[in-house]
Every structure is written in structure tokens, then in C-alpha cells.
C-alpha positions as CSV (number, residue, x, y, z in Angstrom):
1,M,-123.8,-49.4,-13.3
2,P,-122.0,-47.5,-10.6
3,D,-118.8,-45.5,-11.4
4,N,-117.0,-46.6,-8.2
5,I,-116.3,-50.0,-7.6
6,S,-114.3,-49.5,-4.4
7,G,-117.4,-48.6,-2.4
8,N,-117.0,-44.9,-2.2
9,P,-120.0,-42.8,-3.4
10,A,-119.3,-40.6,-6.5
11,G,-117.8,-37.3,-5.9
12,V,-116.7,-38.0,-2.3
13,P,-113.1,-37.5,-1.9
14,P,-111.0,-40.1,-0.1
15,P,-110.4,-39.7,3.6
16,T,-107.2,-37.8,4.6
17,S,-104.8,-39.0,7.2
18,T,-104.6,-36.8,10.3
19,S,-101.0,-37.6,11.1
20,P,-98.0,-35.7,9.6
21,P,-96.2,-37.1,6.8
22,P,-93.0,-39.0,7.8
23,R,-89.9,-36.8,8.3
24,P,-86.6,-37.9,6.8
25,H,-84.3,-39.8,9.4
26,T,-81.7,-37.2,10.6
27,I,-78.2,-38.1,12.2
28,N,-77.4,-36.5,15.5
29,I,-73.8,-35.3,15.2
30,A,-73.4,-35.2,19.1
31,D,-74.2,-38.8,19.5
32,E,-71.8,-39.8,16.6
33,F,-68.7,-38.1,17.9
34,G,-69.8,-38.7,21.4
35,T,-68.8,-37.0,24.5
36,A,-66.4,-37.7,27.3
37,K,-69.0,-39.0,29.5
38,R,-70.1,-41.6,26.8
39,N,-66.7,-42.6,25.1
40,L,-64.2,-42.5,28.1
41,P,-63.9,-45.2,30.8
42,P,-65.0,-44.2,34.2
43,L,-62.7,-41.5,36.1
44,M,-61.5,-44.0,38.6
45,I,-59.9,-46.4,36.0
46,V,-58.3,-43.5,34.2
47,L,-56.8,-42.2,37.6
48,L,-55.6,-45.6,38.4
49,A,-53.9,-46.0,35.1
50,I,-52.2,-42.8,35.4
51,A,-51.1,-43.6,38.8
52,A,-49.6,-47.1,37.7
53,V,-47.7,-45.4,34.8
54,L,-46.2,-42.7,37.2
55,V,-45.1,-45.6,39.4
56,V,-43.4,-47.6,36.7
57,V,-41.8,-44.3,35.4
58,G,-40.5,-43.4,39.0
59,I,-39.1,-46.8,39.6
60,A,-37.2,-46.7,36.1
61,V,-35.8,-43.2,36.9
62,F,-34.7,-44.3,40.2
63,L,-32.8,-47.4,38.9
64,E,-31.3,-45.5,36.0
65,R,-30.1,-42.5,38.1
66,P,-26.3,-41.6,37.8
67,K,-24.3,-43.2,40.6
68,P,-20.9,-42.4,41.8
69,Q,-18.3,-45.0,40.2
70,A,-16.5,-45.3,43.7
71,A,-16.8,-45.1,47.4
72,G,-14.7,-44.6,50.1
73,S,-13.8,-42.6,53.3
74,L,-11.9,-39.5,54.3
75,D,-9.5,-41.2,56.9
76,S,-7.5,-38.3,58.3
77,F,-6.1,-34.9,57.6
78,T,-3.2,-32.5,58.9
79,T,-3.3,-28.8,58.6
80,A,-0.9,-26.0,58.3
81,E,-1.8,-22.3,58.7
82,I,-0.1,-19.9,56.0
83,P,1.2,-17.0,57.9
84,S,-0.4,-13.5,56.9
85,Q,-2.3,-15.1,54.1
86,S,-5.5,-16.1,55.9
87,S,-5.2,-19.6,54.2
88,T,-4.9,-23.0,55.5
89,M,-3.2,-25.9,53.8
90,V,-4.9,-29.4,54.4
91,A,-3.4,-32.7,53.6
92,M,-6.3,-35.1,53.5
93,T,-5.7,-38.9,53.5
94,F,-8.6,-41.1,52.2
95,T,-9.4,-44.5,50.9
96,I,-11.1,-44.9,47.6
97,R,-12.6,-48.1,46.1
98,N,-13.6,-48.6,42.7
99,T,-17.2,-50.0,42.9
100,A,-18.0,-50.1,39.3
101,E,-17.2,-52.7,36.6
102,K,-14.9,-50.7,34.6
103,V,-11.7,-48.8,35.3
104,L,-11.9,-45.4,37.1
105,Y,-9.9,-42.9,35.4
106,V,-9.2,-39.7,37.5
107,R,-9.9,-36.3,35.6
108,G,-9.6,-34.0,38.5
109,V,-9.2,-33.8,42.5
110,R,-10.5,-31.0,44.6
111,G,-11.1,-30.2,48.1
112,K,-14.2,-28.6,49.6
113,I,-14.9,-27.1,53.0
114,K,-18.3,-25.8,54.4
115,T,-17.9,-23.2,57.2
116,A,-20.4,-21.0,59.0
117,T,-19.8,-18.2,56.2
118,G,-20.2,-20.5,53.3
119,E,-18.4,-23.0,51.1
120,A,-15.0,-22.9,49.4
121,S,-13.3,-25.3,47.1
122,A,-9.9,-25.5,45.6
123,D,-8.0,-27.8,43.1
124,A,-5.5,-30.1,44.7
125,V,-1.9,-29.3,44.4
126,P,0.2,-31.4,42.1
127,G,1.8,-34.5,43.7
128,V,5.3,-33.5,42.5
129,D,5.1,-30.5,45.0
130,F,4.3,-32.7,48.1
131,S,7.8,-32.8,49.2
132,R,8.4,-29.1,49.0
133,Y,5.2,-28.4,50.9
134,F,6.1,-31.1,53.6
135,Q,9.5,-29.6,54.0
136,A,8.1,-26.3,54.5
137,F,5.5,-27.4,56.8
138,P,6.8,-30.5,58.7
139,G,3.5,-31.4,60.3
140,L,1.6,-31.5,57.2
141,G,3.1,-34.6,55.7
142,N,2.3,-36.9,58.9
143,G,0.6,-39.9,57.8
144,A,0.7,-39.0,54.1
145,A,0.1,-41.6,51.5
146,R,0.8,-41.4,47.8
147,P,-0.8,-38.4,46.0
148,L,-3.8,-39.0,43.7
149,S,-3.3,-37.1,40.5
150,P,-5.1,-36.5,37.4
151,E,-4.9,-39.3,35.0
152,D,-4.4,-41.9,37.8
153,K,-6.6,-45.2,37.4
154,L,-8.2,-47.7,39.6
155,Q,-9.2,-51.1,38.4
156,P,-12.6,-52.5,39.2
157,G,-13.0,-53.5,42.8
158,E,-9.5,-52.1,43.7
159,A,-9.0,-50.0,46.8
160,E,-6.2,-47.6,47.4
161,V,-5.0,-45.0,50.0
162,H,-4.1,-41.6,48.7
163,T,-3.4,-38.1,50.0
164,V,-4.4,-34.7,48.4
165,V,-3.1,-31.3,49.5
166,V,-5.5,-28.4,49.2
167,L,-5.0,-24.6,50.0
168,F,-8.2,-23.3,51.4
169,P,-8.7,-19.6,51.5
170,V,-9.9,-19.7,55.2
171,T,-8.0,-19.0,58.4
172,L,-7.2,-21.9,60.7
173,D,-9.7,-21.0,63.2
174,A,-12.5,-21.0,60.7
175,F,-11.2,-24.3,59.4
176,N,-11.3,-25.8,63.0
177,H,-14.9,-24.7,63.2
178,R,-16.1,-26.0,60.0
179,Q,-19.2,-27.9,59.2
180,S,-17.7,-30.3,56.6
181,L,-14.7,-31.3,54.9
182,S,-14.6,-33.3,51.5
183,V,-12.4,-34.5,48.8
184,V,-14.1,-34.4,45.5
185,I,-12.9,-36.9,42.8
186,Q,-14.2,-36.3,39.2
187,P,-13.7,-39.4,37.1
188,E,-13.3,-39.3,33.4
189,N,-16.4,-39.5,31.3
190,E,-18.6,-39.7,34.4
191,S,-21.2,-36.8,35.3
192,V,-21.3,-37.7,39.0
193,P,-18.2,-36.9,41.3
194,V,-17.1,-39.1,44.0
195,I,-17.3,-37.3,47.3
196,L,-15.6,-38.4,50.4
197,S,-16.6,-36.4,53.5
198,Q,-15.9,-36.0,57.1
């Protein structure tokens, strides 16, 4: 009786496969973590999203920027040259209107002038000294109104006419050839001053 029931002749080894043994399955780390090209949206979509965010931020910054609490105009001024001091005293009359919804408290008042040689600014003289200056320089008080002093206040929507007197360190000739003249009112607890220019 034959020893080999399977049909192989005795002593003949079974045929060997010519294909290599199966390799264990490996994980490609580059595919798992991905690349920007595979995992990010297309560049155009990213650029459009960034542009939209920038537009929204720009609008928000524009709407929330600090604004002056009041508006108005520099209506008139008179001058008096101080002899032998190269200085000019200026009485500036202006209209100021509180455009905010809260009371405007005045912290300080200055005058500012821009000439061909540069800018100069000076604090307004106290209102209690007006009569003394107007007596020394009679033309200075022409058309003058009530002084605006620190700690004065304007109610919301209220408009008033005031005068400030400032001594600028410029000659009358330099003042007459100025580029601009301004009253600068600094409200209490506000970062943006009210600037009335002519």
C-alpha cells in the first residue's frame, strides 16, 4: 500500500512557492499626520477667509475709535503785540457744542499756532486776568465773550460762546503769516482733545 495518500510520490518534497512571504503591514507616518497640501483647504479659500476677517476687524476699529466729545468753530480773534518781548497776545472767541451724551468737563485749554518756522502752543491765561489784559491792551477785548476755564462744564447738546487769551512766543509779523491757529480743549477723562481751528 502506498505511503502517500495525497498523490505525491514518496520522497518527493512538496513544491515551494516562488512568491515572497507576506510582509507585515506598515503605517506611513507621513500619511497619518498629513501635509499642508493634503489637510488644508485650497489657498484661495484661506486668503478669502483672512481678507474677510481683516475687513471685519477694520470696520470694528473704525467704529470704536476715540472721537472728540464736542465740535465747534473758531469764530474770531484779536491780537496785541507785547513790545520788546517778541510775543503776541491773542484773544480767541469760539463756539463749542457738546455732541456727546454726557457732560463735558473741561480739564485744560491751550492755544496752538503753526508758522513757517514750526509750531508753538501755550496754556490759556486764567479768566480772572482778562480785565487786566483788556485794560492794558484795549483792542484785545473787542468782541470777547465769557472765558472758558478748567472745570467749566457743558451739558449734552449745549452750545456756548467763549473766549480764551493766549500768549504766543512769536512776533506779530510771524503771527500774521501763520499757517493755522487753534484752540485746544482737553476734556476731563477723555483722550481725544477738541480742536477748533481757523
